[in-house]
N, CA, C and O atoms as a GROMACS GRO file, in nm:
protein
  560
    1MET      N    1   2.085   1.593  -2.760
    1MET     CA    2   1.974   1.684  -2.770
    1MET      C    3   1.874   1.620  -2.868
    1MET      O    4   1.914   1.557  -2.966
    2PHE      N    5   1.745   1.638  -2.842
    2PHE     CA    6   1.641   1.588  -2.930
    2PHE      C    7   1.560   1.706  -2.982
    2PHE      O    8   1.529   1.799  -2.908
    3LYS      N    9   1.524   1.699  -3.112
    3LYS     CA   10   1.442   1.804  -3.172
    3LYS      C   11   1.332   1.739  -3.253
    3LYS      O   12   1.347   1.628  -3.305
    4THR      N   13   1.219   1.809  -3.263
    4THR     CA   14   1.112   1.763  -3.352
    4THR      C   15   1.137   1.823  -3.489
    4THR      O   16   1.200   1.927  -3.502
    5LYS      N   17   1.086   1.756  -3.591
    5LYS     CA   18   1.106   1.807  -3.725
    5LYS      C   19   0.979   1.780  -3.804
    5LYS      O   20   0.942   1.665  -3.826
    6GLY      N   21   0.912   1.885  -3.848
    6GLY     CA   22   0.795   1.871  -3.932
    6GLY      C   23   0.671   1.822  -3.859
    6GLY      O   24   0.578   1.774  -3.924
    7PHE      N   25   0.667   1.833  -3.730
    7PHE     CA   26   0.555   1.778  -3.653
    7PHE      C   27   0.425   1.852  -3.679
    7PHE      O   28   0.320   1.789  -3.696
    8SER      N   29   0.429   1.983  -3.684
    8SER     CA   30   0.305   2.059  -3.697
    8SER      C   31   0.252   2.065  -3.839
    8SER      O   32   0.131   2.070  -3.859
    9SER      N   33   0.339   2.065  -3.939
    9SER     CA   34   0.292   2.086  -4.076
    9SER      C   35   0.229   1.962  -4.138
    9SER      O   36   0.128   1.974  -4.208
   10ASN      N   37   0.285   1.844  -4.117
   10ASN     CA   38   0.230   1.726  -4.183
   10ASN      C   39   0.204   1.610  -4.088
   10ASN      O   40   0.191   1.495  -4.131
   11ASN      N   41   0.196   1.638  -3.962
   11ASN     CA   42   0.171   1.536  -3.860
   11ASN      C   43   0.273   1.422  -3.863
   11ASN      O   44   0.242   1.311  -3.820
   12SER      N   45   0.390   1.447  -3.912
   12SER     CA   46   0.495   1.348  -3.911
   12SER      C   47   0.550   1.336  -3.770
   12SER      O   48   0.550   1.432  -3.694
   13LEU      N   49   0.595   1.219  -3.737
   13LEU     CA   50   0.654   1.198  -3.606
   13LEU      C   51   0.805   1.190  -3.616
   13LEU      O   52   0.870   1.119  -3.538
   14LYS      N   53   0.861   1.262  -3.712
   14LYS     CA   54   1.006   1.262  -3.733
   14LYS      C   55   1.073   1.341  -3.621
   14LYS      O   56   1.027   1.448  -3.582
   15ARG      N   57   1.182   1.286  -3.572
   15ARG     CA   58   1.260   1.352  -3.467
   15ARG      C   59   1.406   1.350  -3.510
   15ARG      O   60   1.446   1.275  -3.599
   16ARG      N   61   1.484   1.434  -3.446
   16ARG     CA   62   1.626   1.439  -3.473
   16ARG      C   63   1.701   1.430  -3.341
   16ARG      O   64   1.673   1.506  -3.248
   17ALA      N   65   1.796   1.338  -3.333
   17ALA     CA   66   1.885   1.327  -3.218
   17ALA      C   67   2.019   1.386  -3.258
   17ALA      O   68   2.074   1.352  -3.362
   18ILE      N   69   2.070   1.475  -3.176
   18ILE     CA   70   2.195   1.544  -3.207
   18ILE      C   71   2.295   1.518  -3.094
   18ILE      O   72   2.266   1.543  -2.977
   19ILE      N   73   2.412   1.469  -3.130
   19ILE     CA   74   2.520   1.455  -3.032
   19ILE      C   75   2.589   1.589  -3.024
   19ILE      O   76   2.654   1.632  -3.120
   20VAL      N   77   2.576   1.655  -2.911
   20VAL     CA   78   2.634   1.788  -2.894
   20VAL      C   79   2.773   1.777  -2.833
   20VAL      O   80   2.868   1.838  -2.882
   21ASP      N   81   2.785   1.700  -2.727
   21ASP     CA   82   2.913   1.691  -2.658
   21ASP      C   83   2.926   1.549  -2.602
   21ASP      O   84   2.852   1.511  -2.512
   22ALA      N   85   3.020   1.474  -2.655
   22ALA     CA   86   3.048   1.340  -2.605
   22ALA      C   87   3.200   1.322  -2.603
   22ALA      O   88   3.267   1.367  -2.696
   23PRO      N   89   3.254   1.258  -2.500
   23PRO     CA   90   3.399   1.248  -2.490
   23PRO      C   91   3.464   1.166  -2.601
   23PRO      O   92   3.580   1.192  -2.636
   24ASP      N   93   3.393   1.068  -2.657
   24ASP     CA   94   3.457   0.983  -2.756
   24ASP      C   95   3.386   0.983  -2.892
   24ASP      O   96   3.417   0.901  -2.978
   25LEU      N   97   3.289   1.076  -2.911
   25LEU     CA   98   3.219   1.084  -3.039
   25LEU      C   99   3.222   1.226  -3.093
   25LEU      O  100   3.213   1.322  -3.017
   26PRO      N  101   3.235   1.239  -3.226
   26PRO     CA  102   3.230   1.374  -3.284
   26PRO      C  103   3.084   1.422  -3.288
   26PRO      O  104   2.993   1.340  -3.282
   27PRO      N  105   3.061   1.552  -3.298
   27PRO     CA  106   2.924   1.601  -3.313
   27PRO      C  107   2.860   1.539  -3.437
   27PRO      O  108   2.921   1.534  -3.544
   28ASP      N  109   2.736   1.491  -3.422
   28ASP     CA  110   2.667   1.424  -3.531
   28ASP      C  111   2.517   1.429  -3.505
   28ASP      O  112   2.474   1.467  -3.396
   29GLU      N  113   2.437   1.391  -3.603
   29GLU     CA  114   2.294   1.387  -3.583
   29GLU      C  115   2.235   1.272  -3.661
   29GLU      O  116   2.292   1.224  -3.759
   30ALA      N  117   2.116   1.226  -3.615
   30ALA     CA  118   2.045   1.116  -3.680
   30ALA      C  119   1.895   1.142  -3.669
   30ALA      O  120   1.848   1.198  -3.570
   31GLU      N  121   1.823   1.101  -3.771
   31GLU     CA  122   1.678   1.116  -3.770
   31GLU      C  123   1.613   0.983  -3.734
   31GLU      O  124   1.662   0.877  -3.772
   32PHE      N  125   1.502   0.990  -3.661
   32PHE     CA  126   1.426   0.870  -3.627
   32PHE      C  127   1.279   0.907  -3.619
   32PHE      O  128   1.244   1.025  -3.614
   33TYR      N  129   1.194   0.806  -3.617
   33TYR     CA  130   1.049   0.826  -3.612
   33TYR      C  131   0.992   0.755  -3.490
   33TYR      O  132   1.039   0.648  -3.450
   34ILE      N  133   0.891   0.815  -3.433
   34ILE     CA  134   0.815   0.750  -3.327
   34ILE      C  135   0.689   0.696  -3.393
   34ILE      O  136   0.604   0.772  -3.439
   35THR      N  137   0.678   0.564  -3.398
   35THR     CA  138   0.566   0.499  -3.466
   35THR      C  139   0.479   0.424  -3.366
   35THR      O  140   0.507   0.423  -3.247
   36SER      N  141   0.374   0.362  -3.416
   36SER     CA  142   0.285   0.286  -3.328
   36SER      C  143   0.352   0.161  -3.273
   36SER      O  144   0.304   0.104  -3.175
   37VAL      N  145   0.460   0.117  -3.334
   37VAL     CA  146   0.530  -0.002  -3.285
   37VAL      C  147   0.660   0.034  -3.211
   37VAL      O  148   0.733  -0.055  -3.169
   38GLY      N  149   0.687   0.161  -3.194
   38GLY     CA  150   0.806   0.203  -3.122
   38GLY      C  151   0.891   0.298  -3.204
   38GLY      O  152   0.840   0.367  -3.292
   39ILE      N  153   1.019   0.302  -3.175
   39ILE     CA  154   1.111   0.390  -3.246
   39ILE      C  155   1.164   0.316  -3.368
   39ILE      O  156   1.206   0.200  -3.358
   40ALA      N  157   1.161   0.383  -3.484
   40ALA     CA  158   1.204   0.320  -3.609
   40ALA      C  159   1.282   0.419  -3.693
   40ALA      O  160   1.281   0.540  -3.667
   41ASP      N  161   1.351   0.367  -3.795
   41ASP     CA  162   1.426   0.456  -3.883
   41ASP      C  163   1.346   0.495  -4.006
   41ASP      O  164   1.394   0.573  -4.089
   42THR      N  165   1.224   0.443  -4.020
   42THR     CA  166   1.132   0.487  -4.125
   42THR      C  167   0.999   0.522  -4.063
   42THR      O  168   0.969   0.484  -3.950
   43GLU      N  169   0.919   0.596  -4.138
   43GLU     CA  170   0.790   0.640  -4.085
   43GLU      C  171   0.692   0.524  -4.073
   43GLU      O  172   0.599   0.530  -3.992
   44LYS      N  173   0.710   0.421  -4.152
   44LYS     CA  174   0.621   0.306  -4.148
   44LYS      C  175   0.687   0.194  -4.067
   44LYS      O  176   0.756   0.108  -4.123
   45GLY      N  177   0.666   0.197  -3.939
   45GLY     CA  178   0.722   0.093  -3.853
   45GLY      C  179   0.642  -0.034  -3.865
   45GLY      O  180   0.519  -0.031  -3.862
   46GLU      N  181   0.710  -0.147  -3.877
   46GLU     CA  182   0.643  -0.275  -3.887
   46GLU      C  183   0.696  -0.366  -3.778
   46GLU      O  184   0.813  -0.361  -3.741
   47VAL      N  185   0.606  -0.449  -3.727
   47VAL     CA  186   0.646  -0.546  -3.626
   47VAL      C  187   0.698  -0.669  -3.696
   47VAL      O  188   0.623  -0.734  -3.769
   48PRO      N  189   0.824  -0.704  -3.676
   48PRO     CA  190   0.877  -0.823  -3.741
   48PRO      C  191   0.816  -0.949  -3.680
   48PRO      O  192   0.781  -0.951  -3.562
   49GLU      N  193   0.803  -1.054  -3.761
   49GLU     CA  194   0.752  -1.180  -3.711
   49GLU      C  195   0.855  -1.241  -3.618
   49GLU      O  196   0.971  -1.259  -3.656
   50ALA      N  197   0.815  -1.271  -3.499
   50ALA     CA  198   0.905  -1.332  -3.401
   50ALA      C  199   0.884  -1.483  -3.403
   50ALA      O  200   0.772  -1.531  -3.382
   51LYS      N  201   0.990  -1.555  -3.429
   51LYS     CA  202   0.981  -1.701  -3.435
   51LYS      C  203   1.031  -1.760  -3.304
   51LYS      O  204   1.116  -1.702  -3.237
   52ASP      N  205   0.978  -1.876  -3.270
   52ASP     CA  206   1.020  -1.951  -3.151
   52ASP      C  207   0.997  -1.874  -3.022
   52ASP      O  208   1.075  -1.886  -2.927
   53LEU      N  209   0.893  -1.796  -3.018
   53LEU     CA  210   0.858  -1.727  -2.894
   53LEU      C  211   0.724  -1.779  -2.842
   53LEU      O  212   0.630  -1.702  -2.825
   54ASP      N  213   0.717  -1.907  -2.819
   54ASP     CA  214   0.594  -1.967  -2.769
   54ASP      C  215   0.596  -1.964  -2.617
   54ASP      O  216   0.655  -2.051  -2.553
   55PHE      N  217   0.532  -1.864  -2.560
   55PHE     CA  218   0.523  -1.855  -2.416
   55PHE      C  219   0.392  -1.788  -2.380
   55PHE      O  220   0.330  -1.719  -2.461
   56GLU      N  221   0.350  -1.809  -2.257
   56GLU     CA  222   0.228  -1.748  -2.208
   56GLU      C  223   0.265  -1.643  -2.105
   56GLU      O  224   0.364  -1.656  -2.032
   57VAL      N  225   0.186  -1.539  -2.100
   57VAL     CA  226   0.206  -1.437  -1.999
   57VAL      C  227   0.154  -1.493  -1.868
   57VAL      O  228   0.039  -1.537  -1.859
   58GLU      N  229   0.238  -1.491  -1.766
   58GLU     CA  230   0.196  -1.548  -1.638
   58GLU      C  231   0.099  -1.456  -1.566
   58GLU      O  232   0.099  -1.335  -1.586
   59LYS      N  233   0.018  -1.516  -1.482
   59LYS     CA  234  -0.075  -1.438  -1.403
   59LYS      C  235   0.000  -1.376  -1.287
   59LYS      O  236   0.072  -1.444  -1.215
   60LEU      N  237  -0.019  -1.247  -1.269
   60LEU     CA  238   0.046  -1.181  -1.157
   60LEU      C  239  -0.037  -1.194  -1.030
   60LEU      O  240   0.017  -1.204  -0.920
   61TYR      N  241  -0.167  -1.194  -1.046
   61TYR     CA  242  -0.256  -1.201  -0.931
   61TYR      C  243  -0.354  -1.314  -0.953
   61TYR      O  244  -0.422  -1.319  -1.056
   62GLU      N  245  -0.361  -1.403  -0.859
   62GLU     CA  246  -0.456  -1.512  -0.868
   62GLU      C  247  -0.553  -1.502  -0.753
   62GLU      O  248  -0.520  -1.455  -0.644
   63GLU      N  249  -0.674  -1.547  -0.778
   63GLU     CA  250  -0.775  -1.547  -0.674
   63GLU      C  251  -0.736  -1.649  -0.568
   63GLU      O  252  -0.697  -1.761  -0.600
   64GLU      N  253  -0.746  -1.610  -0.443
   64GLU     CA  254  -0.716  -1.701  -0.333
   64GLU      C  255  -0.844  -1.734  -0.260
   64GLU      O  256  -0.933  -1.650  -0.244
   65ASP      N  257  -0.854  -1.857  -0.215
   65ASP     CA  258  -0.965  -1.897  -0.131
   65ASP      C  259  -0.924  -1.878   0.014
   65ASP      O  260  -0.806  -1.887   0.047
   66ASN      N  261  -1.021  -1.852   0.100
   66ASN     CA  262  -0.993  -1.847   0.244
   66ASN      C  263  -0.954  -1.987   0.289
   66ASN      O  264  -1.018  -2.084   0.250
   67THR      N  265  -0.849  -1.996   0.370
   67THR     CA  266  -0.797  -2.127   0.404
   67THR      C  267  -0.887  -2.205   0.497
   67THR      O  268  -0.892  -2.328   0.487
   68ASP      N  269  -0.959  -2.141   0.585
   68ASP     CA  270  -1.041  -2.215   0.679
   68ASP      C  271  -1.190  -2.205   0.648
   68ASP      O  272  -1.272  -2.248   0.729
   69GLY      N  273  -1.227  -2.148   0.533
   69GLY     CA  274  -1.366  -2.146   0.492
   69GLY      C  275  -1.445  -2.029   0.546
   69GLY      O  276  -1.558  -2.006   0.501
   70ARG      N  277  -1.391  -1.953   0.640
   70ARG     CA  278  -1.465  -1.838   0.691
   70ARG      C  279  -1.458  -1.725   0.591
   70ARG      O  280  -1.357  -1.710   0.522
   71GLU      N  281  -1.562  -1.648   0.582
   71GLU     CA  282  -1.568  -1.537   0.488
   71GLU      C  283  -1.507  -1.413   0.550
   71GLU      O  284  -1.492  -1.404   0.671
   72ILE      N  285  -1.472  -1.315   0.462
   72ILE     CA  286  -1.422  -1.188   0.512
   72ILE      C  287  -1.532  -1.113   0.586
   72ILE      O  288  -1.505  -1.044   0.684
   73SER      N  289  -1.654  -1.126   0.540
   73SER     CA  290  -1.765  -1.063   0.610
   73SER      C  291  -1.817  -1.158   0.717
   73SER      O  292  -1.788  -1.277   0.714
   74ASP      N  293  -1.893  -1.105   0.810
   74ASP     CA  294  -1.942  -1.185   0.920
   74ASP      C  295  -2.073  -1.256   0.890
   74ASP      O  296  -2.129  -1.322   0.977
   75ASN      N  297  -2.122  -1.244   0.766
   75ASN     CA  298  -2.241  -1.316   0.721
   75ASN      C  299  -2.362  -1.299   0.811
   75ASN      O  300  -2.435  -1.395   0.836
   76GLY      N  301  -2.384  -1.180   0.860
   76GLY     CA  302  -2.505  -1.154   0.938
   76GLY      C  303  -2.489  -1.173   1.088
   76GLY      O  304  -2.575  -1.127   1.163
   77ASN      N  305  -2.383  -1.239   1.134
   77ASN     CA  306  -2.365  -1.255   1.278
   77ASN      C  307  -2.340  -1.120   1.344
   77ASN      O  308  -2.390  -1.093   1.453
   78ASN      N  309  -2.264  -1.038   1.278
   78ASN     CA  310  -2.239  -0.901   1.322
   78ASN      C  311  -2.268  -0.812   1.202
   78ASN      O  312  -2.267  -0.858   1.088
   79LYS      N  313  -2.292  -0.684   1.229
   79LYS     CA  314  -2.325  -0.598   1.116
   79LYS      C  315  -2.204  -0.542   1.044
   79LYS      O  316  -2.219  -0.476   0.941
   80HIS      N  317  -2.082  -0.567   1.095
   80HIS     CA  318  -1.960  -0.516   1.030
   80HIS      C  319  -1.863  -0.630   1.001
   80HIS      O  320  -1.857  -0.728   1.075
   81SER      N  321  -1.788  -0.616   0.892
   81SER     CA  322  -1.684  -0.713   0.859
   81SER      C  323  -1.547  -0.650   0.882
   81SER      O  324  -1.536  -0.531   0.909
   82LEU      N  325  -1.444  -0.732   0.871
   82LEU     CA  326  -1.308  -0.683   0.895
   82LEU      C  327  -1.270  -0.572   0.797
   82LEU      O  328  -1.197  -0.480   0.834
   83ILE      N  329  -1.317  -0.581   0.674
   83ILE     CA  330  -1.278  -0.478   0.576
   83ILE      C  331  -1.350  -0.346   0.600
   83ILE      O  332  -1.319  -0.246   0.535
   84ASP      N  333  -1.447  -0.344   0.691
   84ASP     CA  334  -1.511  -0.218   0.728
   84ASP      C  335  -1.424  -0.137   0.824
   84ASP      O  336  -1.445  -0.017   0.841
   85VAL      N  337  -1.327  -0.203   0.887
   85VAL     CA  338  -1.238  -0.135   0.982
   85VAL      C  339  -1.138  -0.052   0.903
   85VAL      O  340  -1.074  -0.103   0.810
   86LYS      N  341  -1.123   0.074   0.940
   86LYS     CA  342  -1.029   0.164   0.872
   86LYS      C  343  -0.888   0.107   0.882
   86LYS      O  344  -0.841   0.075   0.991
   87GLY      N  345  -0.822   0.096   0.765
   87GLY     CA  346  -0.685   0.047   0.761
   87GLY      C  347  -0.673  -0.100   0.724
   87GLY      O  348  -0.562  -0.150   0.706
   88ILE      N  349  -0.786  -0.170   0.713
   88ILE     CA  350  -0.784  -0.312   0.678
   88ILE      C  351  -0.849  -0.331   0.542
   88ILE      O  352  -0.966  -0.298   0.523
   89GLY      N  353  -0.774  -0.385   0.449
   89GLY     CA  354  -0.826  -0.417   0.317
   89GLY      C  355  -0.853  -0.565   0.306
   89GLY      O  356  -0.841  -0.639   0.404
   90ALA      N  357  -0.889  -0.609   0.188
   90ALA     CA  358  -0.925  -0.749   0.166
   90ALA      C  359  -0.807  -0.843   0.193
   90ALA      O  360  -0.824  -0.949   0.254
   91GLY      N  361  -0.689  -0.805   0.148
   91GLY     CA  362  -0.571  -0.890   0.170
   91GLY      C  363  -0.536  -0.903   0.317
   91GLY      O  364  -0.503  -1.012   0.364
   92THR      N  365  -0.542  -0.791   0.390
   92THR     CA  366  -0.514  -0.795   0.533
   92THR      C  367  -0.620  -0.874   0.606
   92THR      O  368  -0.589  -0.947   0.700
   93ALA      N  369  -0.745  -0.860   0.564
   93ALA     CA  370  -0.854  -0.936   0.626
   93ALA      C  371  -0.830  -1.086   0.609
   93ALA      O  372  -0.852  -1.163   0.702
   94LYS      N  373  -0.786  -1.127   0.491
   94LYS     CA  374  -0.756  -1.269   0.468
   94LYS      C  375  -0.643  -1.316   0.558
   94LYS      O  376  -0.649  -1.426   0.613
   95ASN      N  377  -0.540  -1.232   0.574
   95ASN     CA  378  -0.430  -1.268   0.663
   95ASN      C  379  -0.476  -1.277   0.807
   95ASN      O  380  -0.432  -1.365   0.881
   96LEU      N  381  -0.564  -1.188   0.848
   96LEU     CA  382  -0.618  -1.194   0.985
   96LEU      C  383  -0.698  -1.322   1.005
   96LEU      O  384  -0.688  -1.386   1.110
   97ILE      N  385  -0.777  -1.360   0.906
   97ILE     CA  386  -0.856  -1.483   0.916
   97ILE      C  387  -0.764  -1.604   0.927
   97ILE      O  388  -0.792  -1.696   1.003
   98LYS      N  389  -0.654  -1.603   0.852
   98LYS     CA  390  -0.559  -1.715   0.857
   98LYS      C  391  -0.499  -1.734   0.995
   98LYS      O  392  -0.466  -1.846   1.034
   99VAL      N  393  -0.484  -1.624   1.071
   99VAL     CA  394  -0.426  -1.636   1.205
   99VAL      C  395  -0.533  -1.646   1.313
   99VAL      O  396  -0.501  -1.641   1.432
  100GLY      N  397  -0.660  -1.660   1.273
  100GLY     CA  398  -0.765  -1.685   1.370
  100GLY      C  399  -0.847  -1.566   1.412
  100GLY      O  400  -0.927  -1.576   1.505
  101VAL      N  401  -0.830  -1.452   1.346
  101VAL     CA  402  -0.909  -1.332   1.377
  101VAL      C  403  -1.010  -1.317   1.263
  101VAL      O  404  -0.978  -1.261   1.159
  102GLY      N  405  -1.133  -1.369   1.284
  102GLY     CA  406  -1.229  -1.374   1.177
  102GLY      C  407  -1.340  -1.271   1.183
  102GLY      O  408  -1.422  -1.263   1.091
  103SER      N  409  -1.344  -1.190   1.289
  103SER     CA  410  -1.450  -1.090   1.300
  103SER      C  411  -1.396  -0.965   1.368
  103SER      O  412  -1.285  -0.965   1.422
  104VAL      N  413  -1.475  -0.860   1.363
  104VAL     CA  414  -1.434  -0.734   1.425
  104VAL      C  415  -1.423  -0.753   1.576
  104VAL      O  416  -1.331  -0.700   1.639
  105LYS      N  417  -1.516  -0.827   1.635
  105LYS     CA  418  -1.511  -0.851   1.780
  105LYS      C  419  -1.386  -0.930   1.818
  105LYS      O  420  -1.324  -0.900   1.921
  106GLU      N  421  -1.348  -1.030   1.737
  106GLU     CA  422  -1.225  -1.105   1.763
  106GLU      C  423  -1.102  -1.016   1.750
  106GLU      O  424  -1.005  -1.033   1.824
  107LEU      N  425  -1.106  -0.921   1.657
  107LEU     CA  426  -0.995  -0.827   1.642
  107LEU      C  427  -0.978  -0.742   1.767
  107LEU      O  428  -0.867  -0.720   1.815
  108VAL      N  429  -1.092  -0.693   1.820
  108VAL     CA  430  -1.087  -0.608   1.939
  108VAL      C  431  -1.032  -0.684   2.059
  108VAL      O  432  -0.958  -0.628   2.140
  109SER      N  433  -1.066  -0.812   2.072
  109SER     CA  434  -1.024  -0.890   2.188
  109SER      C  435  -0.891  -0.962   2.169
  109SER      O  436  -0.843  -1.028   2.261
  110SER      N  437  -0.830  -0.948   2.051
  110SER     CA  438  -0.705  -1.020   2.025
  110SER      C  439  -0.586  -0.952   2.090
  110SER      O  440  -0.592  -0.835   2.127
  111ASN      N  441  -0.477  -1.027   2.104
  111ASN     CA  442  -0.351  -0.976   2.159
  111ASN      C  443  -0.271  -0.914   2.044
  111ASN      O  444  -0.232  -0.986   1.952
  112PRO      N  445  -0.246  -0.783   2.047
  112PRO     CA  446  -0.178  -0.716   1.936
  112PRO      C  447  -0.039  -0.772   1.905
  112PRO      O  448   0.000  -0.784   1.789
  113GLU      N  449   0.037  -0.806   2.010
  113GLU     CA  450   0.171  -0.860   1.988
  113GLU      C  451   0.165  -0.995   1.918
  113GLU      O  452   0.246  -1.023   1.830
  114LYS      N  453   0.069  -1.079   1.957
  114LYS     CA  454   0.055  -1.212   1.898
  114LYS      C  455   0.014  -1.200   1.751
  114LYS      O  456   0.071  -1.267   1.665
  115VAL      N  457  -0.083  -1.114   1.722
  115VAL     CA  458  -0.129  -1.096   1.583
  115VAL      C  459  -0.016  -1.041   1.497
  115VAL      O  460   0.006  -1.087   1.386
  116ALA      N  461   0.057  -0.942   1.549
  116ALA     CA  462   0.167  -0.880   1.474
  116ALA      C  463   0.279  -0.980   1.446
  116ALA      O  464   0.341  -0.975   1.340
  117SER      N  465   0.304  -1.071   1.540
  117SER     CA  466   0.411  -1.169   1.519
  117SER      C  467   0.373  -1.274   1.416
  117SER      O  468   0.461  -1.337   1.357
  118GLU      N  469   0.242  -1.295   1.394
  118GLU     CA  470   0.198  -1.398   1.302
  118GLU      C  471   0.175  -1.348   1.159
  118GLU      O  472   0.164  -1.428   1.066
  119ILE      N  473   0.166  -1.215   1.140
  119ILE     CA  474   0.143  -1.160   1.006
  119ILE      C  475   0.267  -1.079   0.966
  119ILE      O  476   0.306  -0.985   1.035
  120ASN      N  477   0.326  -1.117   0.856
  120ASN     CA  478   0.446  -1.050   0.807
  120ASN      C  479   0.417  -0.906   0.770
  120ASN      O  480   0.321  -0.879   0.697
  121GLY      N  481   0.498  -0.812   0.817
  121GLY     CA  482   0.484  -0.672   0.781
  121GLY      C  483   0.386  -0.593   0.865
  121GLY      O  484   0.357  -0.478   0.834
  122VAL      N  485   0.334  -0.654   0.971
  122VAL     CA  486   0.237  -0.587   1.057
  122VAL      C  487   0.301  -0.568   1.195
  122VAL      O  488   0.359  -0.661   1.251
  123SER      N  489   0.291  -0.446   1.248
  123SER     CA  490   0.346  -0.419   1.380
  123SER      C  491   0.234  -0.420   1.484
  123SER      O  492   0.116  -0.408   1.450
  124SER      N  493   0.272  -0.434   1.610
  124SER     CA  494   0.172  -0.433   1.717
  124SER      C  495   0.106  -0.295   1.726
  124SER      O  496  -0.010  -0.284   1.764
  125LYS      N  497   0.180  -0.191   1.691
  125LYS     CA  498   0.122  -0.056   1.690
  125LYS      C  499   0.010  -0.046   1.586
  125LYS      O  500  -0.092   0.017   1.610
  126MET      N  501   0.031  -0.110   1.471
  126MET     CA  502  -0.070  -0.111   1.365
  126MET      C  503  -0.194  -0.187   1.412
  126MET      O  504  -0.307  -0.143   1.387
  127VAL      N  505  -0.173  -0.300   1.479
  127VAL     CA  506  -0.286  -0.379   1.528
  127VAL      C  507  -0.363  -0.299   1.633
  127VAL      O  508  -0.486  -0.303   1.637
  128LEU      N  509  -0.292  -0.225   1.719
  128LEU     CA  510  -0.359  -0.140   1.818
  128LEU      C  511  -0.443  -0.033   1.750
  128LEU      O  512  -0.554  -0.002   1.795
  129GLU      N  513  -0.392   0.023   1.641
  129GLU     CA  514  -0.468   0.122   1.565
  129GLU      C  515  -0.594   0.059   1.505
  129GLU      O  516  -0.701   0.120   1.507
  130TRP      N  517  -0.580  -0.063   1.450
  130TRP     CA  518  -0.697  -0.134   1.397
  130TRP      C  519  -0.799  -0.159   1.507
  130TRP      O  520  -0.920  -0.146   1.485
  131GLN      N  521  -0.750  -0.196   1.626
  131GLN     CA  522  -0.841  -0.223   1.737
  131GLN      C  523  -0.916  -0.095   1.778
  131GLN      O  524  -1.035  -0.100   1.808
  132THR      N  525  -0.847   0.017   1.778
  132THR     CA  526  -0.912   0.145   1.810
  132THR      C  527  -1.018   0.178   1.705
  132THR      O  528  -1.129   0.219   1.739
  133ASN      N  529  -0.984   0.158   1.578
  133ASN     CA  530  -1.080   0.183   1.469
  133ASN      C  531  -1.197   0.086   1.476
  133ASN      O  532  -1.311   0.122   1.446
  134ALA      N  533  -1.170  -0.038   1.516
  134ALA     CA  534  -1.276  -0.138   1.527
  134ALA      C  535  -1.371  -0.103   1.642
  134ALA      O  536  -1.493  -0.118   1.628
  135LYS      N  537  -1.318  -0.056   1.753
  135LYS     CA  538  -1.403  -0.015   1.867
  135LYS      C  539  -1.492   0.101   1.826
  135LYS      O  540  -1.609   0.106   1.863
  136THR      N  541  -1.435   0.196   1.750
  136THR     CA  542  -1.515   0.310   1.702
  136THR      C  543  -1.624   0.260   1.609
  136THR      O  544  -1.737   0.309   1.614
  137LEU      N  545  -1.592   0.165   1.524
  137LEU     CA  546  -1.690   0.110   1.431
  137LEU      C  547  -1.803   0.038   1.505
  137LEU      O  548  -1.920   0.052   1.469
  138LEU      N  549  -1.768  -0.039   1.608
  138LEU     CA  550  -1.869  -0.113   1.684
  138LEU      C  551  -1.958  -0.022   1.766
  138LEU      O  552  -2.075  -0.053   1.789
  139SER      N  553  -1.903   0.090   1.811
  139SER     CA  554  -1.982   0.182   1.894
  139SER      C  555  -2.075   0.270   1.809
  139SER      O  556  -2.166   0.333   1.862
  140ALA      N  557  -2.051   0.274   1.680
  140ALA     CA  558  -2.133   0.359   1.591
  140ALA      C  559  -2.269   0.298   1.565
  140ALA      O  560  -2.350   0.357   1.493
   0.00000   0.00000   0.00000
């Protein structure tokens, strides 16, 4: 069980942990503080100097270039780009470009089974839905 202690009167972040029922421990309690550096046994938590931790945080997301030089947008050839189609984001548009579908018109005329087999995690049903959305977009 956890309880607050003195929180409202002096803005202390003191807490109390109480062991109520444990199979191998007697009932007991301990006080701890929630500080800006985490949980500590004193109110003034300090970050200890860490030695020999020379490392860099790796990048989780890196910018990717289009592999064949075509842009996600149609650059004026058509008034809509792949990311204008409902259900297609920038990442999916890049994957479509990699498999040879570089415009909304190419998406409409593509073979759904072929596109689905070339892009991981995409089903032919999803490609058919994109094609329906693309046709609606082109007719607007």
